[in-house]
C-alpha positions, 0 to 999 in steps of 0.5 A, spaced: 264 894 380 269 888 378 264 887 372 264 894 370 272 894 371 272 888 366 267 892 361 271 898 361 278 894 360 276 894 353 278 901 352 281 905 349 280 901 343 287 897 341 288 897 334 294 893 335 291 887 338 290 880 333 283 880 330 279 874 333 276 872 326 277 867 321 274 866 314 269 862 317 262 864 317 264 871 315 262 877 310 265 883 308 260 889 308 262 895 303 258 901 305 256 906 300 263 907 296 259 910 290 261 916 285 256 921 289 260 920 295 267 920 293 268 923 286 270 930 286 264 931 280 259 927 285 253 930 288 256 930 295 261 935 293 256 939 289 252 940 295 258 943 298 261 937 302 268 935 302 268 929 298 276 929 298 275 927 306 272 920 304 277 918 299 282 915 304 277 910 305 278 907 298 285 904 298 283 900 305 276 898 301 280 895 295 285 891 299 279 888 303 275 886 297 281 883 294 283 879 300 276 877 301 276 874 294 282 871 295 280 868 302 273 866 299 270 871 304 263 873 301 263 881 299 256 885 300 256 892 297 251 897 299 248 903 295 245 909 298 240 910 292 233 914 291 228 913 286 227 919 281 223 924 285 225 922 292 219 920 294 223 915 298 227 920 301 225 922 307 227 927 311 235 927 309 234 930 302 227 933 303 228 937 309 235 936 312 239 937 305 234 939 300 240 941 295 241 934 294 234 934 290 237 940 286 243 936 284 239 929 283 243 926 288 244 918 288 238 917 284 237 910 282 240 908 275 245 914 275 252 915 275 252 918 281 249 912 285 254 907 282 259 904 286 266 907 284 270 903 278 275 901 283 270 897 287 266 894 281 262 888 284 264 881 281 259 877 278 255 874 283 257 879 289 251 881 292 249 889 292 244 892 297 240 898 295 238 902 301 234 909 302 236 910 309 243 910 313 242 903 316 244 897 311 239 893 315 233 898 314 228 896 309 233 891 305 234 884 304 241 884 308 239 880 314 236 874 309 242 874 305 246 873 311 242 868 315 242 864 308 249 864 308 250 862 315 254 869 317 255 870 324 261 875 323 261 882 319 267 886 317 265 893 315 268 898 311 266 904 307 263 911 308 261 915 312 263 913 319 259 917 323 252 916 319 251 909 315 257 905 317 255 907 325 248 906 324 249 899 320 254 897 326 249 899 331 244 895 328 248 889 327 251 889 334 243 889 336 242 883 332 248 879 335 253 879 329 260 879 331 262 886 328 269 889 326 269 896 324 276 897 319 278 904 322 283 905 316 278 903 311 272 908 313 272 915 313 268 921 315 267 928 312 270 931 319 276 927 322 273 929 329 266 925 327 270 919 324 274 918 331 268 919 335 264 914 331 270 909 332 270 910 339 262 909 340 262 903 335 268 900 339 265 901 346 259 897 345 257 895 338 263 891 336 271 891 335 275 897 331 281 894 327 285 895 321 286 892 314 292 889 316 289 885 322 283 883 318 288 880 312 292 877 317 286 873 320 284 871 313 290 869 311 291 864 317 
């Protein structure tokens, strides 16, 4: 029972605690901040999803990228993309949301699949393309992290309940110290955003804020 009590003492998640991370062995992972998700002319809006609900993540992501660059922390971006014809799409565009195929959602090489202009990767920064929610599934992310000696991940982007949470679960299972930035992530529904943060903070990582991450990097 004492072990259980110590475990549960982490909850509810405290966002006002100092973040136990530094610049060393750390990378910033910016997930799927693409035109298709955030722009009012993007494919998520075209299929009827409230893309405006994802925009609040943008300012926090911009601040984190600027802070990472200043602190010398590597920045890694992911893009959710499909090949033309969606042969690599799987269930999501082919069965669950077929409207994505109708509007050409996130097709590789299109404006829809590109990272939003405010977060354009700098020269030398890594961009990982994926066709599933997890940034680890079928990608080169883990080899990059291994080669750079990364043990800690700061995660931001969209959407909290899908690609962010799936990535964080996979990172936690690989024993990365993973920090999810609550005010630099967003979901189509606030309830699912909060639920995902609670789930991730329960066992897969730590929930923090932009200010706390930047403070930790500055120190």
